[in-house]
C-alpha positions in Angstrom: 154.3 75.9 125.3 154.3 78.6 128.0 152.2 77.6 131.0 149.6 79.5 132.8 150.0 79.9 136.6 147.0 80.2 138.8 147.5 81.2 142.4 145.5 81.7 145.6 146.7 83.2 148.8 145.6 82.0 152.2 145.9 83.8 155.5 147.7 81.8 158.1 145.5 83.0 161.0 142.4 81.7 159.1 143.9 78.2 158.9 142.6 78.0 155.3 145.6 76.6 153.6 144.1 73.1 153.8 140.9 74.1 151.9 141.0 72.8 148.4 141.2 76.0 146.1 138.1 75.0 144.2 137.9 78.3 142.1 141.4 78.1 140.5 141.1 74.3 140.3 138.0 74.6 138.2 139.5 77.3 135.9 142.7 75.3 135.7 140.8 72.2 134.8 139.0 74.0 132.0 142.2 75.4 130.6 143.9 72.0 130.7 140.9 70.4 128.9 141.3 73.1 126.2 144.9 72.1 125.7 146.9 74.6 127.8 149.6 73.8 130.3 148.6 74.9 133.8 150.3 75.1 137.2 148.3 75.8 140.4 149.9 77.4 143.4 148.3 77.6 146.9 150.3 79.8 149.2 150.2 81.9 152.4 151.1 85.5 153.0 154.6 84.6 154.3 155.5 83.0 151.0 154.6 86.0 148.8 158.2 87.1 148.1 159.5 83.7 147.3 156.5 82.7 145.1 156.7 86.1 143.3 160.3 85.4 142.3 159.4 81.8 141.3 156.5 83.0 139.1 158.6 85.7 137.4 161.3 83.1 136.7 158.9 80.8 135.1 157.9 83.4 132.5 154.3 82.1 132.2 151.8 83.1 129.5 149.8 84.8 132.2 149.3 84.7 135.9 145.8 84.4 137.4 144.8 85.2 141.0 141.6 84.2 142.7 140.6 87.0 145.1 138.0 87.5 147.8 137.2 90.8 149.4 139.1 91.3 152.6 142.6 90.3 153.7 143.0 88.2 150.6 142.7 91.4 148.5 145.6 93.0 150.3 147.8 89.9 150.0 146.9 89.4 146.3 147.8 93.0 145.7 151.2 92.6 147.3 151.9 89.4 145.4 150.9 91.1 142.1 153.1 94.1 142.8 156.1 91.9 143.5 155.6 89.8 140.4 155.3 93.0 138.3 158.5 94.3 139.8 160.3 91.3 138.3 158.3 90.4 135.2 156.3 92.4 132.6 153.7 89.7 131.6 149.9 89.9 132.2 148.4 89.5 135.6 144.7 88.5 135.7 142.4 88.8 138.7 139.3 86.7 139.0 136.8 85.7 141.8 134.4 87.7 144.0 136.4 90.9 144.5 137.3 91.8 140.9 133.8 90.8 139.8 132.4 93.3 142.2 134.8 96.1 141.5 136.3 95.5 138.0 137.1 99.1 137.2 138.8 99.9 140.5 141.0 96.8 140.1 141.9 97.7 136.5 143.0 101.1 137.7 145.9 99.5 139.4 149.1 99.2 137.4 149.7 95.6 138.7 146.4 94.2 137.3 146.1 93.8 133.5 142.8 91.9 133.2 139.9 91.0 135.3 137.5 88.0 134.8 134.0 88.8 136.0 131.9 86.0 137.5 132.6 82.5 136.2 136.1 82.1 134.8 136.1 78.9 132.9 135.1 80.0 129.4 136.5 83.5 129.7 139.9 82.3 130.7 140.0 80.0 127.7 139.0 82.8 125.3 141.5 85.2 126.9 144.3 82.7 126.4 143.4 82.1 122.8 143.3 85.9 122.1 146.6 86.5 123.8 148.3 83.8 121.8 146.8 85.1 118.6 147.4 88.7 119.6 143.9 89.5 118.6 141.4 92.1 119.8 139.7 91.4 123.2 136.5 93.3 122.7 134.5 90.1 122.0 135.6 88.2 125.1 132.5 88.3 127.3 133.0 88.7 131.0 136.4 90.3 130.6 137.8 93.7 131.8 141.0 95.1 130.3 142.9 98.3 129.5 143.3 99.6 126.0 145.5 102.7 125.5 145.1 103.4 129.2 141.4 103.3 128.9 139.5 100.8 131.0 137.1 98.6 129.0 134.5 96.3 130.5 133.0 93.9 128.0 129.4 92.7 128.3 128.6 89.9 130.8 129.0 86.3 129.9 125.9 84.2 130.3 126.2 81.5 133.0 127.3 78.0 132.1 124.2 76.1 131.5 125.6 72.6 131.9 128.2 72.6 134.7 129.1 68.9 133.9 131.0 70.2 130.9 133.5 71.7 133.5 134.6 69.0 135.9 137.5 69.2 138.3 140.7 67.6 137.1 142.2 66.4 140.4 145.5 65.5 138.8 146.4 69.3 138.7 146.9 69.4 142.4 148.5 67.3 145.2 145.3 66.4 147.0 147.1 65.0 150.0 148.0 68.7 150.9 144.3 69.5 151.1 143.1 66.6 153.4 142.5 67.8 156.9 141.1 66.5 160.2 137.8 67.9 161.4 136.2 66.8 164.6 136.6 63.0 164.9 137.3 62.6 161.2 140.9 62.4 160.0 140.7 62.8 156.3 138.2 65.5 155.2 138.3 67.4 152.0 136.4 70.4 150.6 134.0 70.1 147.7 131.3 72.1 145.9 128.3 70.5 144.3 126.5 73.7 143.1 126.9 77.4 142.5 124.8 80.3 143.8 121.7 80.6 145.9 118.1 81.5 144.9 117.5 83.7 147.9 118.1 87.4 147.8 119.6 88.4 151.2 120.3 92.1 151.0 123.9 91.8 152.4 125.1 89.0 150.2 127.5 89.2 147.2 125.4 86.5 145.4 123.0 89.3 144.2 125.6 90.5 141.7 128.0 87.5 141.4 125.4 84.7 140.8 122.4 86.9 140.1 120.5 85.0 142.8 120.5 81.9 140.6 121.3 78.4 141.7 122.9 75.8 139.3 124.3 72.4 140.1 126.4 69.6 138.8 124.5 66.5 138.1 124.1 63.9 140.8 126.1 61.4 138.8 129.0 63.9 138.4 129.1 64.8 142.1 128.9 61.2 143.2 131.6 60.1 140.7 134.0 62.8 142.1 133.4 62.0 145.7 133.6 58.2 145.3 136.9 58.7 143.5 138.2 60.7 146.5 136.8 58.1 148.9 138.4 55.2 147.0 141.8 56.7 146.1 142.4 59.1 148.9 140.5 57.3 151.7 138.4 60.4 152.5 136.2 59.7 155.6 134.1 62.9 155.4 133.2 65.8 153.1 132.9 69.5 153.8 130.5 70.9 151.2 131.1 74.6 150.4 127.8 75.1 148.6 126.1 78.4 149.5 122.9 76.4 150.0 123.1 72.7 149.8 119.4 72.0 150.2 117.9 74.1 147.4 116.7 70.8 145.9 116.1 68.5 148.9 115.7 65.3 146.8 118.9 65.9 145.0 120.7 66.6 148.2 119.4 63.5 149.9 120.3 61.3 146.9 123.9 62.6 146.8 124.3 62.0 150.5 122.9 58.5 150.3 125.1 57.5 147.4 128.4 58.8 148.7 127.7 57.3 152.2 130.0 59.7 153.9 129.6 62.0 156.9 129.2 65.6 155.7 129.4 69.2 156.7 127.0 71.5 154.7 125.1 74.8 154.7 121.3 74.9 155.2 118.7 77.5 156.0 117.0 77.4 159.4 113.6 77.7 157.7 114.2 74.4 155.9 114.5 72.6 159.2 111.6 70.4 160.2 111.2 67.0 161.7 111.5 65.1 158.4 114.7 67.0 157.3 116.3 66.6 160.8 115.6 62.9 160.8 117.2 62.5 157.3 120.2 64.5 158.3 120.7 62.2 161.3 120.4 59.1 159.1 122.7 60.5 156.5 125.5 61.2 159.0 125.6 65.0 158.7 128.1 66.0 161.4 127.8 69.8 161.1 125.6 72.4 159.5 126.3 76.1 158.9 123.1 78.1 159.5 122.9 81.8 159.0 120.5 83.1 161.7 122.0 86.6 161.1 120.2 88.6 163.9 118.1 88.5 167.0 116.1 91.5 165.8 113.0 90.9 163.6 113.3 94.4 162.3 116.8 93.8 161.0 115.9 90.3 159.7 113.2 92.0 157.6 115.6 94.8 156.6 118.2 92.3 155.2 115.3 90.3 153.5 116.3 87.1 155.3 112.7 85.9 155.2 112.8 84.4 158.7 111.8 85.5 162.2 113.4 85.0 165.6 110.4 82.7 166.4 111.1 80.5 163.3 114.8 80.4 164.2 114.0 79.1 167.7 111.6 76.5 166.2 114.3 75.2 164.0 116.9 75.2 166.8 114.5 73.1 169.0 114.2 70.5 166.2 117.9 70.4 165.7 118.5 69.9 169.4 115.8 67.2 169.6 117.7 65.2 167.0 121.0 65.9 168.7 122.5 67.3 165.5 125.6 69.6 165.7 125.2 73.0 164.1 127.2 76.2 163.7 125.1 79.3 163.8 126.3 82.5 162.3 125.1 86.1 162.8 126.0 89.6 161.7 126.2 92.6 164.0 126.8 96.2 163.2 124.2 96.4 160.4 123.4 100.0 159.5 120.7 101.5 161.8 121.3 98.7 164.4 120.5 99.9 167.9 122.3 98.9 171.0 119.3 96.9 172.1 119.3 95.1 168.7 123.0 94.3 169.1 122.2 92.8 172.5 119.3 90.9 171.1 121.7 89.0 168.8 124.0 88.1 171.7 120.8 87.0 173.6 119.7 84.9 170.6 123.1 83.1 170.7 122.8 82.6 174.4 119.3 81.2 174.2 120.3 78.8 171.4 123.2 77.7 173.6 120.8 76.8 176.5 118.6 74.8 174.2 121.2 73.2 171.9 124.4 72.2 173.7 126.1 71.1 170.5 125.8 74.6 169.1 128.8 76.4 167.8 128.7 80.2 167.0 130.3 82.5 164.5 129.8 86.3 164.9 131.1 88.9 162.5 130.7 92.6 161.8 128.7 93.6 158.8 130.8 94.0 155.6 129.2 96.1 152.8 129.8 94.1 149.6 129.9 96.3 146.5 127.0 95.3 144.3 124.9 93.9 147.2 121.5 95.3 147.6 122.5 97.1 150.8 125.7 98.7 149.6 124.4 102.1 148.6 122.4 102.2 151.9 125.6 101.4 153.8 127.4 104.3 152.0 124.5 106.6 152.8 124.7 105.6 156.5 128.5 106.3 156.8 130.5 103.5 155.3 133.7 104.8 153.7 134.7 102.5 150.8 138.4 102.2 150.2 139.6 104.3 147.3 142.1 101.6 146.0 142.3 97.9 145.8 145.0 97.5 148.5 142.7 99.3 151.0 140.1 96.6 150.8 142.5 94.4 152.8 141.5 96.3 155.9 137.8 95.6 155.3 137.6 92.1 156.8 134.7 91.6 159.1 136.4 89.0 161.3 139.4 91.2 162.1 139.5 93.0 165.4 140.9 96.1 163.7 138.1 96.4 161.1 136.8 99.9 161.1 133.0 99.8 161.1 130.9 102.9 161.4 128.2 101.0 163.3 130.0 98.7 165.8 133.2 98.2 167.7 134.9 95.3 165.8 137.3 94.6 168.6 134.3 94.0 171.0 132.7 91.7 168.3 136.0 89.8 168.1 136.0 89.3 171.9 132.4 88.1 172.0 133.1 85.7 169.1 136.1 84.2 170.9 134.2 83.6 174.1 131.4 81.9 172.3 134.0 79.8 170.4 135.6 78.7 173.7 132.3 77.3 174.9 132.8 74.4 172.6 136.3 73.6 173.9 136.5 70.9 176.5 138.1 73.2 179.2 136.3 72.0 182.3 135.4 74.7 184.9 136.7 77.4 182.5 133.5 77.0 180.5 131.5 78.5 183.5 133.8 81.5 183.4 133.2 82.1 179.7 129.5 81.7 180.1 129.6 84.3 182.9 131.4 86.7 180.6 128.7 86.3 177.9 125.7 86.4 180.2 127.0 89.5 182.2 128.5 91.2 179.0 131.8 91.3 180.8 134.2 91.7 177.9 136.9 93.9 179.3 140.5 92.7 180.0 140.4 89.8 177.6 143.6 88.2 178.9 142.0 84.8 178.9 141.5 84.9 175.1 145.2 85.4 174.5 146.2 82.7 177.0 143.8 80.1 175.6 144.7 80.8 172.0 148.4 80.6 172.8 148.1 77.3 174.6 145.7 76.0 171.9 148.2 76.8 169.2 150.9 75.0 171.0 148.7 72.0 171.7 147.3 71.8 168.1 150.8 71.8 166.6 152.2 69.7 169.5 155.2 72.0 169.8 157.9 70.5 172.1 157.1 68.7 175.3 154.6 71.3 176.5 152.6 70.9 173.3 152.5 67.2 173.7 151.5 67.4 177.4 148.7 70.0 176.6 147.4 67.9 173.7 147.3 64.7 175.9 145.6 66.6 178.7 143.1 68.1 176.4 142.3 64.7 174.9 141.7 63.3 178.4 139.4 66.2 179.3 137.4 65.6 176.1 137.1 61.9 176.9 136.3 62.1 180.6 135.4 65.7 181.3 
């Protein structure tokens, strides 16, 4: 039997190669359960040429790529082009980007099919039709080309019972996806639900998940994690749910039953004394919290349904319970003024003064096709790429991102200085705080020096790397 190869490309600079590729693992698990042979490949951009040759040599039934909008789009396009140069079989794109722009993807000669939204059922039906050489018009959630005409079939209804589609961990070498995080040595990524019921105007969930939230049962989630805990000695979990606390009772029960430290995402307006106390008891070691902006006007524009006052109320509770948290924000929203940009930096700085365990993530606004703000962004000057490869330059965390509303290189510098505040670098912290407080972001030589030395220390390259690592560990312990 010809196998199906599913691949995902990671960007080395994002350090994402250790994150379990949950999308292709879920689709691969469904295909395997349906009786098909599956191989999963997790690669980085430097392996594109060698993996393309390997895939072509395997002559699979079809190749599937999971693709997010941004640098992964560019790398997936390059991989697809190189596969096509050596092999004439079908290439299938799935994930967020092709779900948002199926027709544009299908206009490329290196993409034969796109799977829109959830891929489990659609991938099984596509495989059956290809094997039987039957018409594809009845495969819901599929885009394809027929006589050079792009066809987009009707949407597939969401899976009602996610427990029918459980992860088959035997498809992947899990040891490759266990990573250290903070004081924990064996952490793994996991997802216990899909989607989010909120309707933030900038978010891809508006079209991808239709603002719906669905979840695996408590029993299924607990069984998976206890398996990982027992067999692979996992000592913490990083949940990648878009909103882990949609159902608080469910969330608490999962955390109680797995009895593991966890990293998860939560809305700031969910934070109160009771929730904070439970998070402390349940060993939550980090939370991702989208505060988004220091401007109430912009918070209202993006329909975040919070205010700066509510943000600060939540921060004070988090700080009072000594809980770590990562706060994320977006700058460069259409119509954002200079004063509103500064208000977001001020918000981060004020959070830092109250909550010393705060970590910060700052990114330029990326207009997602299909999001509620997308047409508004086009109206206000955003130039959408005209082809799939071009979306590789639309990455909000890259310093060369071309935004009509903000200098992305400046945003990158500010993000780096906030990131350095959480490194144990002794008196240098005062220098980074000065840069932020005084908005002194020119001549960022220190960013390059710190990142170079940090890279050497993390990988412990040679004697210098070992010395730097030991020195850093001493500063963390006694500094």
